N, C-alpha and C positions, 0 to 999 in steps of 0.2 A: 110333204111338208119338205122344204130346203134344208141340208145341214148345211153347219158351218163345221170348215173341215179343216184343219189348222195341219199346211202342207210344207211340212221344212226341211233343207238338208242340215245333219248337224252331226259334229264330230263325236267319238269314243267317249268320251267325256264331257257332254251333254253341251255346247257348244253351239252358237246359231249362225256367230262371226265373234271377230278375233277382238282384243279389249279398245281399238279402236274404230272397230266395224268392218276389220277388213272379211274380205271373202273370198280372196284370189287364193286361198290355199283349196278348195274345195274343190274334186275331179271332177274338169268337165270333159273331157276323152277318154273315151273307156266302152266296153258293150253294152254298161249298164246307160247312155245318152240314149240307145236308139228305145231300148225298150217302157224309159220311160219318158221321154219325148213323145211315143206314138202316146200313150196313154195320159199324159199330164199335157199335151199340148198349150191347150187354153193359158198355162201356169209358167210359160215363155214369153218377153215383153214381144211384143206388137214387130216392132221392129225386128228383130234377131227372128223371128219364127218366118216373116216372109223372107231376107235374106238366107234361111237355111232350108226354106220350100216347104215349111213343119207346115200343115192343117191347124187350124184355130176353130173348131167347132161350134164351139160354144155351150156344147152339148156337158163339160163337164166342170163348169163355173161361168158363172153369169157376175158374180160379183166378182173383188178383191178389198180385203181390208188393208192396212197400213198406218204402223204411225208415224209422224215427223221422220224421222232417223232412218226407216226403211226407205223412205219415199225420199228421203234424200242423196242416198247412195246412188241412183240414177245420173244428178244432178249433176251439170245442166246440160248430160248429154241427151239425158230421157224425162222432161216434165213429166210427160204423160207415157208413161213409160208398157203401161196394159188398154192401151186406148181401146182395144177389140170388147173387156168386160168394164163395168161398170164399176169404176176406182172411186172408193172413199178411207181418205185421208185421216185421221183422227190428230186434230193440232191444235198451241193456240198460235203457231209460228204464221206470218201474214206469208201466201204460196203465190206466187206468179199464176195468172189464170192458163186452165191446159184443158187442151180436146178431150171431153167425158171424165174430167176428174172434178173430184167433190171435196172440197174441206168442210171440215166439222169438228165446234169443239160439243159436241153432243154427247150425253153420256153412250158408248159403246154399246152394255149389257141393253139397252133403251133400243138405240139404232139396230143391231144384231135381229131381236126378237122381231121389229117391223117387217125385216125386209123376210127373217123363216117365214111370213103367213101371203106374203107376196108367190105370187107364181114365177117360175124359173129353175135353171142351173143352180147347183149350192156352192154355195156361197166362201171364198176363199181367205183362211186366213193368213194374208202372206209373211208376217213380223208385225213389231219385233215384243222380247221379252214383255214389256213391260205392258203392250196392248194383249199380249196370249195371256198373262194373268190377270188383268183386268175381265179376259171373255172366259179364264177359266171353266168356269159354271155352265157355259152355253157351248164349246165343243162338244160335237157329234162325234167326228171321226180325225184321229190322227194319223198323221200318214207320214214316216220319216224315212230320209233319204240317208241312214247313217253310212256315215263314209269312213274310209280309214286309219282316219289321222285321229291325232293328240293333239289339241293346241296348249296348253297347260294352262289358257287361263283366254277370257273373252267374255262375249256378253250369253250369258245361258237362254238357253229353251224357253222355261218359265224365266221369270224374276223372281228374287222373294215373295214371298205371301204368307199368308196365314196354314196353319197348319187344319189341314182337312181333305182325307184320303177319299180318294176318286177311284172308283174301275172299271176300268176299262177290258174291254175282249180282246183277245187275237185274232186279227181277221185270217191274213195270210201275211206270209215272207216271199220274196224274193232276192234272191243271194246273185250276183255276178260273178264271172272274172276276173274282175277290177277292183274288189272286198267290195263295192257297195252294196249298200243290202236294202232295201225296199221293202219297209214292216208299216201295216199296216191295224189301226185299232179302233174298235169302236165303242161307243158309251154304253156301261151297261145300266139299261132303266129298270 
């Protein structure tokens, strides 16, 4: 069965973007990049991976899920940022048609449950916080690229929701000289 993986960069104070959705403070140079890109090459926009010569096998992720705000971060330069994956954007906004990109107003939980029943590689929850909160109960694995930064304010890893503690087990942590750490957790069932 496919897993829903929330794979995301996060600051030390729990932000996935700045207050105006900025993400330019995250470290994109350093020893962490090679290790992370090797394992998570499928999570790099198609054109950027091609430019950098990073292979995208589709073995790690087969589908990417985004909210409208996360998708809009790449517009207009990248209307279809992950063409090598099945892309689903949950939105009520009208988006121009783009290659291998589907927009939907469907319930995200129902969509994810249907996707999990299909064969293929895992499902990547790219962001953002509102969508992550809606899908919190469906997340099988958290992979956090913890950055050595404090934002002070910004978009949280999860938007505020109901108090419902859920336990995840630590799988591994890999720390790089850059100060970035990659930590993986799996839901305890």
